[in-house]
N, C-alpha and C positions, 0 to 999 in steps of 0.2 A: 505344083510348086517346084521351082528350079533347085538345083544342087546348092547354089549360092544362098538362096533364101533359107533352105534347111540348115545349112552350116551356120548361118547367122543366128537362127533360133537356138541351135545347140550351143553356140558360144555364149549367148545370153543366159541360157539355162545353166551352163557350167558355172558362171559367175555366182549365181544364186544358190546353186548346190553347195558351194564352198562357204556360203553364209548360213547353211542349214535351214534354208527356206522350205517349209512344207509344200508350198505352192510349186516350187521347182521340182520337188520329188514327184508330185502328181503329174506335172507337165512332162517329166522324163518318161513316166509310164505311158502317157499318151503318144509321145514321140516314138518310143520303142515299138508300140503297136503299129503305128503308121508307116515307119520307115525301116524296120528291121530287114526287109528284103529289097530295099532300094539299091539299084545297081550302080553304085558309085563308091569306090574305095575310100575316098576322103570322108564321105558321110558315114560309112560303116565304122571307120577308125575313130571318128569323132564321137559317134553314138556309144561305142564300146568304152571309150575313155570316160564319158559322163557316167556310164553305168558303174565303172570301177570306183569313181569318186563317190557315188551314192552309197555303195557298199561300205565305204570307209566312214564317210561323214554322218550317215544316219544310223548305221547298224553296227559299226566297228567289226565288220565281217572281213577281216584282212585276207583270210585264205580265199574267200570267194572273189575278192578284188584281184588277187594274184592269178587265180585260175582264168578269170575273164580276160585280163590283159595279156597273159602268156598265150592264150588262144589267138588273140588279135595279132600279136607279134609274129607268131608262126604262120598264120594264114596270109598275112600281108608282108612277109619278110622281104619280098622283092619290090615293094611299093616305092614309088617316088616321093611319097608324102612323109619325108624323113622327120619333119617336125612332130607329127603325130606319133610316129614310131618311137621317137625320143620320149614323148609324154607317157607312153605305155611302159617304157623302161623305168622312167622315174617313179611312176605310181607303184610299179612292182617292187622296186627297191625300197620305197617308202613303207609299203605294207610288210615286206619281209622284216624290216627293222622293228616294227611294232610287235611281231610275234617271236622275236628273239633269234631269228636266223640271220645273223649279222654278216657272215661271209657272203651269203646270197645277196643281201641288201647292198653291200659295198660293190659287188660285181655289177649289178644292174645300174646302180647310181653312177659308177664310173663309166659304164657304157653310154649312159645318157649324156654325161659330160662330154665324152668323146664325139658323140653324134652332133652336139651343139657346136663343136669347133669347126664343123664344115660350113657353118653359116657366117656371112659377113654383112652387117655386124652380127655378133652373137646375140640371140634374143634375150633381152635383159630378164624378163619375168621368169622364163624357163630356167635360166642359169641360176638365178637366186633360189628357186625351188630346190634344185639339185644340191647346191652348196649347203642350204639349210638342212636338207635331209641327211647329207653326209655328216654334218655336225651332230645331229640327233643320233644317228646310228653309232657314231664313235662314242657318244655319251652312254648309250644303252649297253654297248659292249664292254664298258669299263675302261675305255681309252683315256689318255691324259686330257684333262680339261683344256689345256692350252691348245691342243689340236683342234678341238671343236671351236674354240674362240677364234682361232686363225681362219677357219672357214667363214665364220660370221663377219670377221673383220674385212674379208674380201668383199662381202656384200656391201658393207658400209662404205668401202672405198670405191665402189663402182660408180661411174659418172651418173647413172640413172637414178641412184638411190635418193638423192636430194629432192627429186621431183615426184617420188613415190613414197609418201610418209608411212604407209602401212608396211612396206618392205623394211624400212628403217626400224619400225616398231618391232617387227618379228625378230630382227637381228638383236636389237637391244634386249628384248625379252629373253632370247636364247642365251646371250652373254650373261645375263643376270643368273640364269639357271646354272651355268657352268661356274660362275663365281661362288654360288652356294656350294656346289660340289667341292670347290677348293677351300671352303670354310670362310670365304670373304663375304659375310652376311650384310654388312653395312654397304659395301660396294654394290652388292646385288640389289639391295633396296632402291638405290639410285637408278639403276638400269630399269628395274620394273616400273618405277613411278614415271620415268620418261616414256616408256612404251605405253603405259596406261593412258597418259594424256593424249597421245596420238589416236589410240583406239576409241577413246571417248569422243574425240572430235569427229571421228568417222562413224560413230555409233555402231561399231563392230561388236555386237554383244558376245559372240563366242570368244573372241580374243580378250574382251574386257573380263570375262569370267576367268580366263586363263591367268591374266595378270592378278586379279583378286586372289585366286588360289595360290599363286606363287608368293604374293606378298604375305598372305596368311601363313604359309609354310615357313617363310623366312622369320616372321615374328614368333612362330612356335619355337624355332631353334634359338631365338634370342630370349626365350621365356617371357615375352611380353604377351600374356595370354589374352588380355582384353582386346588389344589391336588384332591379334591373330583371329579371335572369334568374329570380330566385325567383318574382316575381309573374307574369311571362310564362309560365313553365312551369305555374304553378297555373291560369292561364287556359286554356292548351291542354288540360290534363288534364280540366277540366270541360267544355270545348267538344267534346272527343271524345265525351263521354257525352251532352250535352244541347244542344249548340250547333247553329245553322243552318250550312249550308255557307258562307255569306258570312262569318260570324263565325269559323269555323274557318280560312278563308283569311286573315283579318286576323291571327290568332294566328301562323300560319306566316310571314307577311310580317314581323311584328314580331320574331320570333325570328331571321329571316334578317338583319334590320338589326342586331340585337344581335350575332350571330355575325360580321358584317362589322366592327363596331367592335372586337371581340375578336380580329380577324384569324384567325377559325376558318373559313377559306374553304370547305373541303369541307362542313362543317355548314351554312353559309350557303346554298350551292348546293342542298343536299338540301332544306332547309326552303322555299326559294324555288320549287323544282320542285313540291313538294306544293301550295303556294299557287297556282302557275300552273295546275296540273291542275284545281283546283276552279274557278278563274276562267274557264277555257276552257269548262267544263261549264255555267257560269252565263251565259256570253257577256257578261261584265262588261268592256266595252272600256276604260272609264276606269281601272279597277283593273289591268287587264292592262298598260296603258301604264306605270303606276307600277311594276309588277313588272319590266317590261323595263328601265326606267331603273335600278332597283336592281341588276339583273343586270349591267348595263354597269359600274356602280360597283364591284361585287365583282370582276368580271373584270379591271378596270383595276388595282385594288389588289393582286390576286393576282399579276398580271404584274410589277408594280413590286417586290413583295416577293421575287421570284426573281432580280432583276437585281443 
């Protein structure tokens, strides 16, 4: 098989990995066995990038993704395949953001953005990935919501966004999240619903689940518990089928919070136990701390209710 044919296989595989396709994960395993020693830099960089994506999308193993991509960056630092080097910078920054190392995340994401400026025209999909990750990293590090919204507004204003509905949806969904952070819940609902319609048309189950989860969380804050429960259960149902462990833990956590508010304490403890089990497996200390704090709140309320 020629390099061009292998690269086409890897490109298709990459698209399905990002949709959490089990078939794509199995295919990547086979491709790795067949081509891990193939003497072509572009093939090796592309294969390594797919492996990093798989660590994130299927296992939430961000440290492994970082290690894998940093090795590729170092090994091929003199490579002419700048587009793939940029992808490894992006995925490294994206992964650092998820484990709370925000300075490292910003560094690699800004390097990725700088690498893209050498292209004419700048690759639309790659630049939107980087801008979105910068917005998320700013959000995670506690930066001002308006900074994250500005990154996403850049995506909405890019000429290519009108012809790529899912990119528009990602930005709308993100802006909704930052509106929540600013306390603008009604505004956030409008953004989430607009994003959900696009994802439903595209039958993008993973992002549909994200929108359901976000809508449920918004209604929780508005104390509309029935609507919140409907959306949170929809998110859980989809995430059991296609979600990453991290996202599944988020769904159980949100349902535990809902159960707490409805004074359904046995259900709350059951959902929180499922959340805790996943977080221990992922060794996610920050989220484990949040889960322990919620457990204390539930236990306190349960005790008070029996007095």
